[in-house]
N, C-alpha and C positions, 0 to 999 in steps of 0.2 A: 610584445608585451605578452607576457606569462598570463595560461588561462586557466583560473578558480573556477571550481562552479560543484553542486552539490548534485547526485542523483539520486533515483529514485526504480526501484523496481515495481511493474505492479502486480495486482490481480485478476487473472483471467477471473472475465466471468462465470458466476458460479451457472450452471450450465443444471448443474444435482439439483439444483432450488427450483427452476422453470419446474418441471420433469414432478417435482412434487407438489406443485399447486396444481402442474395435471391433473394431475395422478386425483388428488382429488378431489378438486371438481364433476371429476370423473364419478365418484363416492359416494356426492353427493342424494345423487336420485335417493340409493340403500346404504347407506352409510354414512351419515350426517355427520353423525358424533370424528367418524372416522377421517371422511374428510375435511372437514373443518378443523380437526389438529396438524394435517397435511396441506391447509395451504397454512394455516399458518405458520407451521413448522418454513415450508419455505418461501415468506415474505420478514422473514427475520432476517433470518438466512441473507437472504440482496439484501436487509436493511444493513447485516448487523458486513456484510462487504459494503456499499457504499458508506459508511465510514469510513472501512481502514481498504481501500485500496492498494494504498501505495507504503513499503514498502521496503527494505533492507536500504537505507542513506547514508548513501557514500560521498564525502568531499576527496574532490579530487584533486588535486595540488600539484598545479605541470610546474614543475626545477630543470635544473639547465641540464642536466640528463635529460636522455629519450624516454625513459623511464616518465610515467604520473607515481606520483604515492599518493597513495589511496589512505581515506582515513573509514573504516566503516563501523558504522550505529546504531544496524537495524531496527528498530521499531522509532526510534529516538527522534526525526529531522531536527525536534528545537534544540536541542544540544550541538548536533551536528553543524545547523544553521548557527547559533555563538561559538561552533569551536574555526568554521569558515573563518568571521568576523573580524576575529578577536587576530586572528592568523594575519588577514588581507591584512588588520593592522598594523601589522610590528611592519609584513615584509611593506608598507608604501614607508616605514619609517627613517626603514636604513636609505 
């Protein structure tokens, strides 16, 4: 049976955001406004990362050739799934 699936890459955890939060906590004692700003920016960056961890969606289609046929969809996973399902539906009717 041919293997057709949707794959994706993942973004690395933002260590820079943790460093910003750490520096922000250190700054609370003397410069609390700047410290709060660092904590908020680091927190927002981690929140954004958690909502956008996956990217570079690809539909990998196995055909009779030795190399897979790859369709790139960037960050649009929903469209990638629709294309994959449409192709699988058409292939099942053959």
